C-alpha positions in Angstrom: 57.5 -140.0 116.1 60.1 -140.5 113.4 59.5 -144.3 113.3 55.7 -143.6 113.0 56.2 -141.3 110.1 58.6 -143.7 108.3 56.1 -146.5 108.8 53.2 -144.4 107.5 55.3 -143.4 104.4 56.2 -147.0 103.7 52.6 -148.2 104.2 51.4 -145.6 101.6 54.2 -146.5 99.2 53.4 -150.2 99.3 49.6 -149.6 99.2 50.0 -147.4 96.1 51.9 -150.1 94.4 49.2 -152.6 95.2 46.4 -150.3 94.1 48.2 -149.4 90.8 48.9 -153.1 90.1 52.7 -153.1 90.5 52.0 -155.9 93.1 49.3 -158.2 91.8 46.7 -160.4 93.7 48.4 -163.5 95.1 51.9 -162.0 94.6 54.4 -162.2 97.4 55.8 -158.9 98.5 59.6 -158.4 99.0 60.9 -159.7 102.3 61.4 -157.6 105.4 65.1 -157.3 104.8 64.7 -156.3 101.2 62.1 -153.7 102.0 64.2 -152.3 104.9 67.2 -152.0 102.6 65.3 -150.5 99.6 63.4 -148.0 101.7 66.3 -147.3 104.1 64.2 -148.0 107.2 64.4 -150.5 110.1 62.8 -153.9 110.1 60.5 -152.6 112.9 59.2 -150.0 110.6 58.7 -152.6 107.8 56.8 -154.8 110.2 54.6 -151.9 111.3 53.8 -151.0 107.7 52.9 -154.6 106.8 50.7 -154.9 109.8 48.9 -151.7 108.8 48.2 -153.1 105.3 47.1 -156.4 106.8 44.6 -154.6 109.1 43.1 -153.0 105.9 42.8 -156.4 104.3 45.2 -155.6 101.5 47.7 -158.3 102.4 47.9 -161.4 104.4 51.0 -162.1 106.5 51.8 -165.8 106.4 54.4 -167.1 108.9 57.6 -168.5 107.3 56.3 -167.4 103.9 55.9 -163.7 103.8 53.2 -161.1 102.9 50.8 -162.0 100.1 48.6 -159.5 98.3 44.9 -160.3 98.9 42.1 -160.2 96.3 40.6 -156.7 96.1 37.3 -158.1 97.4 39.0 -158.6 100.8 40.2 -155.0 101.1 38.5 -152.6 103.5 37.2 -150.3 100.7 35.6 -147.9 103.2 39.0 -147.3 104.9 39.8 -143.6 104.8 43.4 -144.1 103.9 42.7 -146.5 101.0 40.2 -144.1 99.5 42.6 -141.2 99.9 45.4 -143.2 98.2 43.1 -144.0 95.3 42.7 -140.3 94.5 46.4 -139.6 94.4 47.5 -142.3 91.8 46.5 -143.7 88.4 44.3 -146.6 89.4 42.6 -149.5 87.7 39.6 -148.4 85.6 37.3 -150.8 87.4 37.8 -149.1 90.7 36.5 -145.8 89.2 33.5 -147.6 87.7 32.7 -149.3 91.0 32.9 -146.0 92.9 30.6 -144.3 90.3 28.2 -147.1 90.6 28.2 -146.5 94.4 27.4 -142.9 93.8 24.4 -143.9 91.5 23.1 -146.3 94.2 23.3 -144.0 97.1 23.4 -140.3 96.2 19.8 -140.0 94.8 18.4 -141.5 98.0 20.8 -139.3 100.1 19.3 -136.3 98.4 15.8 -137.6 99.1 16.7 -138.1 102.8 18.1 -134.6 102.9 14.8 -133.2 101.6 13.0 -134.9 104.5 15.5 -134.2 107.3 17.5 -131.1 106.5 17.7 -128.4 109.2 18.2 -124.7 108.6 21.9 -125.2 109.4 22.1 -128.0 106.8 20.5 -125.8 104.2 23.1 -123.1 104.8 25.9 -125.7 104.3 24.4 -126.9 101.1 24.0 -123.3 99.8 27.6 -122.5 100.8 28.8 -125.3 98.6 26.6 -124.2 95.7 27.7 -120.6 96.1 31.4 -121.7 96.0 30.7 -123.5 92.7 28.9 -120.5 91.3 31.7 -118.2 92.2 34.2 -120.6 90.7 32.4 -120.5 87.3 32.7 -116.7 87.3 36.3 -116.8 88.3 37.2 -119.7 86.0 38.7 -121.5 89.0 38.6 -125.2 88.5 40.0 -126.1 92.0 37.4 -123.9 93.7 34.6 -125.5 91.6 35.7 -129.0 92.6 36.0 -127.9 96.2 32.5 -126.4 96.2 31.1 -129.5 94.5 32.4 -131.8 97.1 31.2 -129.5 99.9 27.7 -129.5 98.3 27.5 -133.3 98.2 29.0 -133.7 101.7 26.4 -131.2 103.1 23.6 -133.2 101.5 25.1 -136.3 103.1 25.1 -134.8 106.6 21.6 -133.4 106.0 20.4 -137.0 105.7 20.9 -137.3 109.5 21.5 -141.1 109.0 24.7 -142.3 110.7 25.1 -145.3 108.5 24.8 -143.2 105.3 27.1 -140.5 106.6 29.8 -143.2 107.0 29.9 -143.5 103.2 31.2 -139.9 103.0 34.8 -140.8 102.2 33.8 -143.3 99.5 31.5 -140.8 97.8 34.2 -138.0 98.0 36.8 -140.3 96.5 34.4 -141.2 93.7 33.9 -137.6 92.9 37.6 -136.8 93.0 38.4 -139.7 90.6 35.5 -138.7 88.3 36.8 -135.2 88.1 39.8 -136.5 86.1 37.5 -138.0 83.5 34.4 -135.8 83.3 35.4 -132.2 83.8 34.8 -129.8 80.8 37.9 -128.1 79.4 36.4 -124.7 79.9 34.7 -124.0 83.3 31.9 -122.0 81.7 30.7 -125.3 80.2 29.9 -126.4 83.7 27.0 -123.9 83.9 24.4 -126.6 83.1 25.8 -128.7 86.0 25.5 -125.7 88.3 21.9 -125.3 87.3 21.2 -129.0 88.1 22.7 -128.6 91.5 20.5 -125.6 92.1 17.4 -127.8 91.3 18.6 -130.3 93.9 19.1 -127.6 96.5 15.6 -126.1 95.8 14.0 -129.6 96.0 15.7 -130.1 99.4 14.6 -126.6 100.6 11.0 -127.2 99.6 11.0 -130.7 101.1 10.4 -132.5 97.8 12.1 -135.9 98.3 11.0 -137.5 95.0 12.2 -134.5 93.0 15.5 -134.3 94.9 16.1 -138.0 94.2 15.4 -137.7 90.5 17.5 -134.5 90.1 20.5 -136.1 91.9 20.1 -139.2 89.8 20.4 -137.1 86.7 23.6 -135.4 88.0 25.3 -138.7 88.6 24.1 -140.3 85.4 25.5 -137.3 83.4 28.9 -137.7 85.2 28.8 -141.4 84.1 27.9 -140.5 80.5 30.8 -138.1 80.3 33.1 -140.8 81.4 31.6 -143.0 78.7 32.7 -140.4 76.1 36.3 -141.3 77.0 35.7 -145.0 77.4 32.7 -146.6 75.6 32.7 -149.4 78.1 32.3 -147.0 81.0 28.5 -147.3 81.3 28.4 -151.0 80.6 30.6 -151.4 83.8 28.1 -149.5 85.8 24.5 -149.8 84.5 
């Protein structure tokens, strides 16, 4: 168990350095002996970590040469761990833009599908996420607001009842977590308009109005993108 934990820690450490640009595309990672020495682990642990990164497409292990960082286009971007690591570090701006573009492509249609397919249980989950956001505004609790926001969008995703769409859940959650860093208002009461927009989506889903649900969700994502643009004028040009 100890070896597995050490391997997981090393995998994450190396992955974060790749994601943050410490190790660049085409760059050769330090050798097994150097990694083992620097991280105070065995070579078996190093090999296990490198194999895990290779399985995610982040590196290629070349016999007699070493481990080379792959182009980002080769990485398995839907891998749960890669997406989770993205939310814990300062990452390249383009990754955030790409994730927000993914939200814009999928989330309006997810809301539309939810309006067509949501069950009573789904509606209860959506409402629970909304209620958490509303409570957070009253309590001025940013963490609770973000938590409720993600619950709301995840509940819509499940309400689509489309297995392929549901598989995008980790990517959409990562996009939201990263956008929180750039788009959240300084004062939580300023989020009341966003809360009202989420209510409109919820009501459109409840009333089985797919076109309205799609348009309302599109506006929510576009506003998140526009807020990001306030900090970086090139933000929208990367997405739209």
